[in-house]
C-alpha positions, 0 to 999 in steps of 0.5 A: 261788432253788430251793426243792425240793417237799415230798417230791420227793427222789430220788438217783442212787444210792439208799442201800440198805435193807441199809446202815441196817438193825441186827442184834444180836451178843450182849446189847444191842449193835446195830451195822451189818450190814457193822460199818461205821460212817462217821465224820461231822463236822458243821459249822453255822452256830449251835450249835442248828442242830449239835446238832439234826443231832448228835442225829438222828446220833447215833440211828443206830450206823452213824455214828461222830460225830467233831468234826473232818473229815479224809480218810475222813470224811463233812462234814456242812455246814449253810450258810444261804447259799451266798456265798463264804466257805461255797464256799471251807469246802466246796472246802477240807473236800474238796480239802484235807482230803479229806472227802466233803461234805454239804450242808444247805441251804434253797435254791440259786440257779441260778447257784450250782448248778454252783459246788457240783458243782464244789466236790465236793460229791455229797449235798445235802439241803433243810433241811425235808427233814432228818430223822434218815433223810434225813440218814444216807441222804445220808451213807450215799451220800456215804461210797461216793462216790454222788450224792444230789440232790433231784429238782429240784436233779438235773433243773436240773444235767442241763438247766445241763449240757447246756446248756453241751455244747450252745453247745460243740457249735456250735464245731467243735474246741472242748472239751466246756465250749469256749471260743470263740477271741475269749473265750480271746484276752481271757482271755490279756490278762486273765491278764498283767494287763491292763485293759479298755482295753488289751485292747480295744487290743491286739485292737482291738475296743472296751472295750465288745466286751470287756466283752460277751465277758468277761459272756457266759462268765462268765454262761455258764459260771457263773463269779464273776468275772475271777479265777474266769474265768482259773483255769477257762480255766487248767484247762482248758488253753486258756491 
């Protein structure tokens, strides 16, 4: 598990202090300097967590709390665990509903980090660092389309992407996150519905070789299963 050290949060593009500064327009009326309020919808696995985040955000005049996410809104999601259901929710919110996402979580495994980024999440906050100021900072960054990650996650993300690119660089003519020719051959047959034995027969491989090819590419590219691997190959234009 990746757990960030205390007080080590940084931003790819930090929220500017001017965004959160308030000024007075008439008696008792405090608004953001730009007079632009960011619509935010909070989702959590339990009512206590949701109410805690809502009460933190409610104090800030630049935040406009909404009941549901949608185009132009920032969805702040509190997730205890990043299972398949949580990743599906993230994809739906970003890709189908058109919202920007801020993820608040306690830990992220190495194998989950690229999945989270691939879902479209640009801002992540550790639960133990989720103060009102930190949440608003992440929400404002997400609303601008900026990235805001804990320092340790940013370092690991850069390391993972670098590893993938170095692996691709060793294969002449391969795309940036390239697949080896035999990986493409195996995935093409998987996409056609063939099982391991049938693929081995078609390619004159042993079944162990086919399994090793699948295990190698899913591990290297952090893909969850065969279906995810086929989807990746289709999206990148290999098959």
